[in-house]
C-alpha positions in Angstrom: -30.8 -10.5 -2.1 -28.7 -7.4 -0.4 -30.2 -4.3 0.0 -33.3 -5.0 -1.9 -31.2 -5.3 -5.1 -29.8 -8.8 -6.8 -26.5 -10.7 -6.3 -24.9 -11.8 -3.5 -22.9 -10.3 -0.6 -20.0 -8.4 -1.0 -17.6 -6.7 1.4 -14.4 -5.5 0.7 -11.3 -3.8 2.0 -10.4 -0.2 0.5 -7.1 0.6 2.0 -5.2 -1.3 4.8 -4.1 -0.4 8.9 -0.6 -1.3 9.6 -0.8 -4.2 12.6 0.4 -2.1 15.1 -2.2 1.1 14.7 -5.9 1.2 15.2 -8.3 3.1 13.2 -11.1 3.1 10.8 -11.3 0.8 7.6 -13.4 1.1 5.0 -15.1 -1.6 2.9 -17.4 -2.0 -0.3 -20.5 -3.1 -0.5 -20.0 -3.7 -4.3 -17.2 -4.3 -7.1 -18.2 -1.5 -8.3 -17.6 0.6 -5.4 -14.4 -1.3 -4.5 -13.1 -0.3 -8.0 -14.2 3.4 -7.5 -12.5 4.0 -3.9 -9.7 2.4 -4.7 -8.6 4.8 -7.8 -9.0 7.5 -5.2 -7.1 5.6 -2.4 -4.4 5.5 -5.2 -4.8 8.7 -6.8 -4.4 10.6 -3.2 -7.5 12.1 -2.8 -8.0 10.8 1.0 -6.1 11.9 3.9 -5.2 10.1 6.7 -4.5 11.3 10.0 -3.1 10.0 13.2 -2.4 10.5 16.3 0.8 9.3 17.8 2.2 9.2 21.1 6.2 9.4 20.6 8.8 9.5 23.5 10.5 12.3 24.2 9.9 15.4 22.2 10.1 16.1 18.4 12.9 18.7 17.4 10.3 20.9 15.9 6.6 21.4 16.0 5.2 21.0 13.1 7.8 19.4 10.5 7.2 17.8 6.3 9.3 14.6 5.6 10.0 13.6 2.6 12.5 10.2 2.3 12.6 6.9 0.0 11.8 3.9 1.5 12.4 0.4 0.8 10.7 -2.8 2.2 12.4 -6.2 3.0 9.3 -8.3 2.7 10.9 -11.3 4.2 11.6 -9.6 7.3 8.4 -7.3 7.0 10.6 -4.3 8.2 11.3 -0.7 6.5 13.8 1.8 6.3 14.8 5.0 4.9 17.3 4.6 1.6 19.0 6.5 -0.8 16.8 8.1 -4.0 17.3 6.1 -6.9 18.0 2.8 -4.8 16.4 -0.6 -5.5 12.9 -0.2 -5.0 12.9 2.6 -3.5 9.5 4.1 -3.1 8.8 8.0 -2.3 7.5 8.4 1.4 5.6 11.8 3.2 4.2 12.8 6.1 4.1 15.8 7.8 3.8 16.3 11.7 2.2 18.5 14.3 3.2 18.7 17.8 -0.2 18.4 19.6 0.8 18.3 23.3 3.9 17.4 25.3 3.1 15.1 28.5 6.2 14.2 30.7 8.5 11.5 28.6 6.1 11.8 25.5 4.8 13.9 23.0 1.3 13.5 21.3 1.7 13.9 17.1 -1.1 14.5 14.8 0.6 13.3 11.5 -1.0 13.7 8.2 0.0 11.0 5.6 1.0 11.7 1.7 1.8 8.0 0.9 0.7 4.9 2.2 3.8 2.9 3.1 4.6 0.2 4.9 5.4 1.2 8.7 5.8 5.0 7.6 5.6 6.6 10.3 7.8 4.9 12.6 10.4 4.9 10.5 10.1 8.2 9.0 9.9 9.7 12.4 12.5 7.5 14.1 14.5 8.4 10.6 14.3 12.3 11.5 15.0 12.4 15.2 18.3 10.3 15.1 20.6 12.4 16.4 17.7 12.6 19.5 18.2 9.4 21.7 15.1 10.3 23.3 13.1 9.8 20.8 12.1 5.8 20.3 8.8 5.6 17.9 7.8 1.8 18.2 5.1 -0.4 17.9 3.3 0.1 20.9 3.6 4.4 20.2 2.7 4.5 16.6 -1.6 4.1 17.3 -4.6 5.9 17.8 -6.0 6.6 13.8 -7.8 10.1 14.2 -9.5 10.3 11.0 -9.9 10.1 7.3 -11.2 11.9 5.1 -12.1 11.1 1.4 -14.4 12.1 -1.5 -17.4 10.4 -2.5 -16.9 8.6 -5.5 -19.1 10.0 -8.1 
């Protein structure tokens, strides 16, 4: 018995975080809730916001990035690819510059899609002309929040 209801104890994560990231993970207490929450995430009714520390200063204080990405599961890497490339998926995010420190910048990143390694890959790709920008696993941290609609 759980919460005064018959049935087995159930807890299932309804989304994931990349290994180097920290943040909130939502668990569903019932299979019905898990199904509804998966649908909410799949339909894009959740806003994922991250605080990210990068080396250097981005070229724009606010920007929306849209690329196509390919994941290499065997190597656990992702990269920006041309639209129409085999297995390429659309990836989109926007960022705002929050603060500039000596050699670092703090960005607030809002994900539109949830591709593997998306923040690091897209920011590094966008700033490839500025060698001072280096987004690494140790930099892409500090999840700020998660906003979602309550399932009906």
